[in-house]
C-alpha angles and dihedrals in degrees: 000000000000122000091243091063092063130076129205120242132188123305094017097297116142117219116217130197112272094038099287119141124204113211123214092254092058097262117135120212114208130203108274095038105282115141120203112205127206107279092043099276114145126211110206129194114267112280093020102094117131119208108243094227087063094056110008094190107180120151111206112239121238092358097162092051092049092051092045091055102041106033094072091054118118118276113280139074126336115201115210097199093189103033096168109168092349098252097133092038094053092049092050093050091048094049097044119036091179091070133079121201138219113196123198131188137162092215117080091200090057091051089053090056091043091052093056092045094050098039093101089062094061116188093001091084133048127187131206137184099232147120116256094238085077094065096123098051091042094052089049092051103040101032107026110182093002119121118247104224101172144015126195128194119187099183134201132032126319124240091242089056092052090048094055106088092199093064092063097221098122137068089210096080132047102236140130111302099245117128096173116146087202113037090204091070116098104223118081133179087253090061092052096044096048102038108032120095118248093250091053091049091048090051095056091043092053092047089059097052102272092118105143099049103023095114094041090054094045092052092047090052091052092048093051100047134172096060113170104153134064090231094059093044092051089050093050093049092047093050093049096059118077112258092242089059094047091064094068141042100039127278111353093226096054098096093040092054090046091052094051092048091052091051098044091051095037087229100167094038092056094043097064097059089038093058091048092050091047094054093043092051097050122101117226110293089018113134140219119204124189128189113192131180108198135046097251093058095043090048092053093047092047093051094044093052092045091053093048090048090056091046089246089295113193098193121117112272115266096024127102114267113263099163096080095246115168117199115246100193143016119226113242099208137022106251125338120325118228132207117266119267090250094053092045089054093046098042116034092195088064092062094081096036120123121183126202126179139184137188124221117243125207096265134111117251116260121179127222111278096021112133117249113281094024114112131177 
């Protein structure tokens, strides 16, 4: 939507065609009372919550860019390490008939949706309930002898998962404090909130951007234990933050909930070995594409790709390489690529998306610190 198609209303709101109203903080109020928040989350009037399995409306982010990067890869297998509802996977299989696809996901409900989406492609796709740090063994089991020509990671939590109150991911509903991507895992957000010491809670909150009030929030959580619901945790966080700070920067519990989700699902810990495995699996000119949604993820991907592009060189910056490092990949874009303006306006989840991509070179993997001539 162009700026000319909008009109300003009172108090800084912007009226859109169709009765929608954009508020100054980026929220969009829809006819009927729904409010879409920055990041794609939707607040619905009480009693009007749809179960995500009945609708499973998840628009894949940066779909055109993903297809543009992976469709030209050599013939072989593309691994969608976070297949979700299968949107990216279906587009890739449609665009490139010379590729097969293996789709992984930790969430059994996501795999049910992906199975329905990918059914028209028959034996060209295979789905597996698995974490993406198992890429190597999965490729060996499901595609023995076949070249791996592409790997896709679409990180973070899907909008349909946030909209399911029973999953406990969102501060918008009062529900059990869970946050597990795979409900077969043991650790829940309830465990973390009620057993971790204040300094450990403060550390993970600060690591996810809640720098100013991390310790205040952590101490408030400890004082108010037990906390077993998303509603109570949201209230405790809100009360711990000074009133002047609550009036800006979105919901005060947003970063706290994000930090807990990252810890419960070991998202950053699993991403490091998964990126290693993806690069090692790729044939020359094969590509790995990663879409991330918060700074911690994007920083890890950026640093990992840069290290692989240098061959894990250990020499001092600015000096010629003397350690025998051989670059494993070349970076396909300078910095992170963002979604188009049109997509960011149409899909709020795309606003925070950052895409990075790398292409495999014809070199053997060598990890940082390995002597010259020793490859993994």
